[in-house]
Structures are given as C-alpha cells and as structure tokens.
N, C-alpha and C positions, 0 to 999 in steps of 0.2 A: 145331520145329512152327510156322514162320511161314507164315502165311497159312492156319493151319490151327485151332490153338487159340483163335478170336476169340470173343465173347459168344455167338454163335447155336450152334456146334459144344460151347462150356462147356455152355449149359443142356443140352443133349441129354444129355450125359456124366453131369450129375448127377442126371439124371432117372433113369436106367440106373444107378446105383450108384458113379458115381466118388466119393472121401472128399476128396479135393481136388483142387482146379483150378489150374493156371499159365493166366497169360495168353501170349501169340507175347512173346518176346524180344525188349526195346526197348530203341533203343540210347539209350545215355548223351547222347553228343553231338548226336543229333535231338532228344532230350528239351528240352536247355539251347539246343537254336534253335527250339523252338517250330515244328518239322516236322509238318507236319499227320498224317503216316502214323504217327509215333512216337508223339503226344499223342492221337490217335485207340485209341490199343491200352492208352490207360490206364482206356477203359470197362469200370466192373465194375457188376454189378448183384446185390443184399441174395440173389436166389436162387442166385446161385452159393457164398455162404460156405460152409466157409472157401476162401478165393482168394486167391493171392498172385500177383505182379508180379513179372515176369524183368525185370533188366535186364542190358546187357552194357558192357563197355568198357577203356579201360587208364589213363586218365587219374583222377589222381586227384582232381582240384577238380572234373571234369565229372562223374566218379561220386556226389561227396558233395551237389553242384549237384541232379543228376537225383535221388536220394533224399529230398530236400525237396520237387521236384515231385511224387514218387511217393507221399509220405504221405496230399499233399492227396487223393488218391483213395480214401485210407482204406482201403488194404486189408487181410487179416488179416496176410501175410507178404511180404518182401521177400525175393527170390531174387535172389544172383547166378550167371550164367550164364559159367561157366570151361569149358563142354564144346563147344561149337560148333566144329566143324572145316572151316567152309566161306570157300575162301579168301579171300572179301572181308570177312572177319569177323577172322579169323585173321595176314592182311596186315597190319593194324593194330595188332596184339598183343593182341587182343582175342580174347574165344571162347576155344578149347582153344591161340588163339596164346601164351597168358601160361602156359602149363606150361612154357615154355622160362625163365621166370623166377617162380622161387616165391618168393623173397622178394618182388615185387612183389604177386602174387597175396596172399600173408600181410597183405600190408602193406595193400591195399586190403579184404581181408576185416576185419583189427580196426578201421581208419578207419571203417568206413562201418558197423561193430556199435555203435562210440561214438557215431558220429553220428544213430542213430534209436533210438526206443523200440519198435519192434515187432522179433519174431521174425526172425531173417535165418538163411535157411538158403542153400547153396552147390550148385552143380550140376557135376562136373567130369570127365574122364575118368583113365583109368588111367595115361598118362602122355604124354610127345607121342608117344615111338615103343618098341620092346620094348625100348632098352637105356636106356632111360631113365624105367623104373618104378620109382615109390618112393611110392606111394599111400598106404601105411601109415604113412610118417613125414608125408608130407603132409595126410593127412586129419588127424592128430593135432595139426600146427600151425595149420592152418582152425578145428578145433575149439575150442584155444585162445586162438585170436583172437577167437574170439565167435561163430562160426554154431552154430546151434542145432540143426542138422539137415543133414545132408549126402547127397547122389545121388550114386551113381557110375555111369558108364557102362563097362561090359564093355568097352571097346577104347580103342585109343592113338589118338592125331589121326591116325597114318600111314595105321592102318586106315581111317579115315572110317565107312565103314557096311558094310565088306566083312568075310569071313569070321564067324566066329562069337565071339559076346561072351564074354569069360572072367571070369565069375563067381567064382572061386576067390580073386584079389587083393582083391575086396570082401568076402569070408567073413575073411581075414585083416585087414581093417579092423576090424570088427564084433568079432573075439575080441582084438583089442589090450587088453589089462587096461586099458590110460589110454584109451581112450574111453568117453565116456556119455553121450554124444548119439545119437541114431537113425541108423542108417544104411540106407539105402534103395537096391536095386538099377536097373540100368534096363541095358534092350538084350537083345532077343530073348525079352522075353515075350509069347510071340505064341498060348498056350494056358494053357487053366486050367490043364494040369499042370505048367505050366511057372514058374507062379506058386507052385504048392504047392511046389516043389523050390525053389526061389529062398527060401520060406519056411523051410523042413523040412531040407532039406538043408544048404544054405548058412547059416542062422538069420540072415538080414535081418530089418530090421522092417517093411520093406513092400516095394512095386515101383512105381515112378515107368514108367506104360505110354505111348507115344505111338504111334509106327506102327499097332501093333495096333489102334489105337481107329478108325482113320480108315475112316470108312463104316462105322463098327460100333461105335456107341457101348453097345451092348447086354455090349458083351464085360465091362468091368466087373461088372456084375451076374450074368454068366456065370461068372466068375471066382468071386464068392461064392457063388454055390449050388453048385457043387464044393469048394470049402471046406467047407460046411456039411453036406452031403449025400453027397459023393464020387462024384456021378453028375454026367453032363451036362443041363445045361437043354435046352428044346426049342429049334429055332432060330426066330427071330420070322416070321412068317407072311408072304406076298405082302402081303396088306393092312398091316402093322405096318410092311413095308418101303417101302413105297410113302407109307404117312404120313408117317413120318420125313425121308424125301427130301423131301417136300414142304413139312410145315414148317421144315425146314434151309432148303430155298432161301426161304420167305417172308420168315423170321427176316432171312437173308444180305441179302436186297434192302432190309427195312424199316431193316437196320442200316449197310450201306454203297451203299447206291443198284443200280440195276438191274445196270448195266456190271459193278459187280465182285462184285455178289451171285450173279449167273448164273458169271462165271468162277471165284470162287474154291470153289463148291459141286461142279467137276465134279469132281474129283479123288477124292471122297466117291462117285460112284455106282457105280465098280468092286465097289468093296465092299459097298455097300448091296445089289446085285444080285447080290453072287457066287454062284454054284452052281446058277442058275437056268438051264437048257438052253435053247437058241435065244434067248438073250437078245442076242444080239450086234447086232443093227439097233436097238434099241431105246436100248441104250447110246451106241451111236453116235450117235443123233437127239440125244440129250442133249446129250453131252458137246459136241455141235458148233454147238447152237440158241447164239445171243445174244437172241434174246427170249424171255424168261422165261415165257411164253405159251405157245411152242412145247412147252418143258419141261414144263408142267403139263399140256399138250394129252396129249404122250407118257407122262407118269404115269399118266392116265386110259385109255388104249388098254393099259397095261400091266394094270390090273385086268380089263378086259374080254377080252384077247384070249392072256392068258400063263395058261398052267396053273400053280394050286397047285403049289409043289414039295413032294417028298414030306416028311413034318413029323418029321427025323431028330432025332438031336441033335448037339449043339455042346458 
C-alpha cells in the first residue's frame, strides 16, 4: 500500500469504519539515513488511532535503530512487514525476501520485541513458494519470539498477487492449539461476503483489507453493515463520491504539496466512480490533470452533468 495508506486516506478509512489502520511500509535504512520520504511516513494524527507504523528491513542493527525513531512518533503498534513481494525490497532480503531465511525472521522479531514496549505485530505470506510453505510452524515461532498478532497474506512470494489467495493454511495457523495470539487473514477480501467467510468458515480473528479499499473507503462500513444485518448497504450517492474525492485531494495537497497530492490520488478515481455510466471522459480528465484546480473543476462538472446512479446495494 505504498503511496496509498497515507494520512489523508487513512483518515477517510477511519471515518468509514476501519478499526485499525497502518502506515505505508517504511524502510528501516531510510529512517536511519533520515531520508525525507521515509521520515514523512511517520506522520500520524490523533484521529487515526489506533494506528500502527509498519517497518521493513533485514539488518538487525538498522531495524533496532529504526524502532527507536518510530517510538518517538508514539504509534499504538509497531508492525514488521515480512510480506512485501516487490523485487526492489525482496532483493535486499527484506519484506517477503526474508521468507528464505526463517531463522533471521525469528531473530529480528525477537530482538525488536525485546527492544520496544509497544505491541509488536507481524505481516507475512504463506512462504517463499509452494514448496516452502511452513506457515504453521513459522507463525508459532514468531509468536514465541514476541509477536502479539500476525497477519498472513494467502499467497506465496512467488505468486505475487496472481491467482487466488489460499486461506486454508491461515486457518491451520489459527487452529494450531499452541497459538494464542490473534490471527488475521489478508488477500482477496473484496466483498462483505468474503469477509464473513473469512470469519465464519475459516475462523480468523479479523481481516486486513488493502486493495479493496483503494478509492473505496466505504468498504469497511459496508462489511460491518453486512455483519450486523446480513444485507448489503446502499451504494454511496454521486454527491458522496464527489465529496470524498474532493476531500481526499484537498487533504493530500495539504499534506504533501500540489504535485504529489495530485499524482498520488489518481489511482483512487477509478474506484470512487466505479459503475457510473459514461464516466470515462471525466475520469480521463482527472487522471491526466496536473493542476488541482482542473480536478476540482471536473468534480464540479460531474455533479452538474452526470446522472445519479441507480441506488443499488453493495
């Protein structure tokens, strides 16, 4: 969720039902070098709480030094990312790259747990590839090393984001009688029904939702509505969509400036207006504009010119 789960977007998700939010993952090496982009990701706000700061790295000394920097931001949770499959992270032995060195993975967790008084959580994947899936054993070792909760993406690193997430091994972690920490599932929770399935069929303690929320911060309340009522909530109105898109851009500009504020909200527009007929010209205008006033003008035109979608359920 790099360049996605920043403070503006996290604020929208919290307003719309997210229970806990995490920062974009932050490089431990970047933090100890005082790299501007890494340091900026430490920004958290009271309205986000509880909020976790997620770090990644493979060097013990760098990770411990970065924990000290992170603690100064006063998060509620420190999370270690042992799951990112991106090549530039994996090639350094970090993220999912550490799945090829489970003893190091356990050692990092244990040392960080001893180094901080904050709750420590871990996010990882099933394994490096299909032939190396040992997540039941690995999760237990991480728990014993000091992790207080674990989130598991139901794919291997080799799969990246291809194919379907396999939640059965995550359920096996949860059903391990020696596990006593919360076990959260991740991957393909893209509908309220899937969230219910993860809870009721697989018995997991919760869902970590990423891609389904991009341009759709309403998703969290939609899931909760389905949990409570067994029915789908109404889709947000066109006015709701425009208002949230507008606020998102305004907050992004205030936080990171016009250039990045405009650039990094573009990926959200497709989902903000998903399913609205004949919307392509407006979407194209928003994702190609470099001047924020052009985006705001397009949003105004949407309210004036686009027909309100039929209020179905989602």
